[in-house]
C-alpha positions, -999 to +999 in steps of 0.1 A: +020+531-353+054+520-341+082+541-328+118+543-341+143+525-319+167+550-303+197+528-307+189+520-343+185+558-350+219+565-334+236+539-355+219+550-388+228+586-380+265+576-374+265+557-407+250+586-425+276+611-412+308+589-411+300+562-436+312+536-411+299+515-382+313+486-361+305+449-366+283+450-335+264+481-347+258+466-382+246+433-366+223+451-342+206+469-371+201+438-392+189+418-362+165+445-348+151+468-376+114+475-371+093+492-398+100+527-386+138+520-383+137+506-419+119+537-432+145+559-415+174+538-429+159+540-465+154+578-460+191+582-450+203+560-479+182+581-503+197+613-490+232+599-494+226+588-530+211+623-538+242+639-525+265+618-546+245+610-578+214+631-575+182+615-589+201+599-618+196+562-626+221+547-651+210+522-677+233+494-689+225+472-718+229+435-707+241+410-733+240+374-719+262+358-745+268+323-732+251+300-707+278+273-708+296+271-674+324+249-661+315+258-625+289+238-604+276+264-579+247+247-561+222+276-565+227+284-602+205+272-631+234+272-656+256+251-633+277+224-651+256+195-636+223+208-649+216+185-678+183+202-685+199+235-694+194+244-731+229+256-738+238+284-763+266+308-773+261+340-792+283+345-822+305+376-827+279+389-852+251+383-827+270+403-801+277+432-825+240+432-835+230+435-798+255+464-794+240+481-825+205+478-810+218+491-777+234+521-793+201+530-811+183+528-778+208+552-762+229+529-741+264+541-733+274+509-714+273+473-725+275+445-699+288+412-715+278+385-690+282+348-693+290+316-675+326+306-671+329+292-706+364+281-717+352+285-754+355+322-750+393+324-749+413+356-743+417+359-781+379+356-787+371+381-759+397+406-772+382+404-806+347+411-792+358+439-770+378+456-798+348+451-821+325+470-798+351+497-790+358+503-827+321+509-834+314+528-802+346+542-788+328+564-763+307+536-748+319+516-718+323+478-719+316+459-686+326+422-684+311+396-661+328+363-669+339+349-636+374+339-625+403+342-650+440+347-647+457+381-641+471+379-676+436+372-691+421+402-672+450+424-684+446+414-720+409+423-720+416+456-702+442+465-728+417+456-755+394+483-741+372+467-714+364+493-687+347+475-659+345+440-644+317+426-623+327+396-601+304+391-571+324+379-541+291+359-533+298+357-496+327+369-474+323+338-451+348+311-461+327+281-449+295+293-466+314+301-498+329+267-501+296+249-494+279+269-522+308+266-547+321+230-550+357+229-563+361+267-560+387+285-539+375+313-515+409+331-516+412+330-553+378+348-557+391+376-535+424+377-552+407+380-586+389+412-573+423+426-561+439+418-594+411+435-614+414+466-593+452+466-596+450+464-634+428+494-635+392+482-640+363+498-623+354+467-602+321+453-590+317+429-561+284+417-545+264+390-528+230+373-526+206+379-497+187+349-482+208+321-496+202+289-475+224+287-443+233+324-445+231+342-411+230+379-403+267+374-392+275+364-427+258+395-441+278+417-417+309+399-431+298+410-465+294+446-455+328+447-438+345+431-468+329+456-491+340+485-469+376+472-470+376+464-508+359+497-517+346+486-551+332+510-577+301+489-581+282+464-560+255+439-571+232+428-544+201+407-551+178+381-534+184+344-537+158+328-559+157+290-562+160+272-596+140+240-602+171+221-615+195+227-586+199+212-551+183+243-537+151+239-557+128+236-526+145+263-506+128+296-497+137+327-517+153+358-502+130+388-495+127+423-509+127+437-474+160+421-464+176+429-498+166+466-497+180+467-461+214+455-474+212+479-503+206+508-480+234+498-456+258+495-485+248+529-498+256+544-464+289+525-461+300+533-497+283+566-507+300+567-541+293+531-551+272+523-582+244+501-569+222+481-593+185+475-585+185+440-599+162+421-622+160+395-594+143+421-572+118+427-599+112+390-603+101+385-567+081+417-564+063+436-593+077+469-578+110+454-565+133+474-587+116+506-577+120+497-540+157+490-547+161+524-563+144+541-534+167+523-510+198+538-526+201+519-559+211+539-590+217+514-618+193+491-639+203+466-666+176+461-693+182+431-714+197+434-749+201+397-755+181+382-785+147+370-773+154+335-786+180+330-758+165+350-730+148+321-713+179+299-717+200+322-695+181+309-665+200+315-633+168+313-612+131+306-618+106+333-626+130+357-643+110+387-658+113+403-692+124+371-710+099+376-739+103+414-743+122+429-772+151+452-762+131+484-770+102+471-748+126+465-719+141+500-723+108+518-724+093+497-695+121+504-671+124+541-681+087+546-674+090+528-640+120+549-630+102+581-639+071+571-620+092+564-589+105+600-590+139+595-606+156+604-639+172+581-665+207+592-673+220+584-707+258+586-701+285+560-694+276+564-657+311+559-643+317+557-606+317+594-595+350+592-576+367+572-604+355+598-629+370+626-610+404+609-605+405+598-641+398+631-657+434+641-652+446+606-664+424+609-696+438+644-703+473+630-700+465+600-722+450+623-749+481+645-749+503+614-754+480+603-783+482+637-800+520+637-795+524+603-810+502+612-840+524+643-846+556+622-843+542+595-867+534+622-893+569+637-892 
């Protein structure tokens, strides 16, 4: 039986109390964690999430609506250069059917995720967002469509979109540019700032174990997240795809990914932190481990089963053959067995929800006032 490292314990305690640590301290932890240190880190991350969100785990219904992509990211199975990808786009009717199924299963958030597909113009996205909001006005709509203009983000927000997921991928410029040919490191960061300025609940995030990534790079990610202060953060292991330049590379690990989840929970106690499908794809109990390390969101798939395998970002993705109801029940059972509780609400960021209660009250007063004026 090992012994906890005194310096590691001091840094973890500092993180737990102040939700901050220096670059050197974060790097020391990532470089030197032994099994006992890791257990203590996970314990403190769990205590932090229990203080902010209790034992709640929020479910989001994921709709993967297009696997066309104009980008050529070297690790991604739906990259532009992959001629073996079986491309598809869901129709407006398909997406509404997914939303209907999700509502019947109790979801209060839909995540519309796709490649950077120019076919889905602002007009098409506005139509889809309004269509969902008209049917389910109390449900949240999260978008994950990559980089778009400020005007595009604003139009979709005004149409009713609530949240936007845009992983920053890596906070190290050289690594970012090597992974994303033709992409601009600063533009990615500016997109996140624009989204926050417009009023979205924003989500950033990164992969763990991507080729050529160092522990210094991971510290850069943590420091960037602390500065950005996103409402959500998606962190998952790198998993190779057979039709990419990284096909023969080694996957990231559950251990390193859960370390990064736990550190993120301590740095950002109020963040919504998914335990990803990718974690479950490399370890049968990966999602449970992610939840125990501070995660509090899962995203069961609502996409039609006929397209599930086609949305192939990496090899070995789980649940591609399951119907939506099967995904819902399977994940709920796993969450309960792990000692947590499924929360069937919108699951907003806790700080955002507090600050926006006042705003919502004001908005509602204006709406009522306008209705009265219109009737006069």
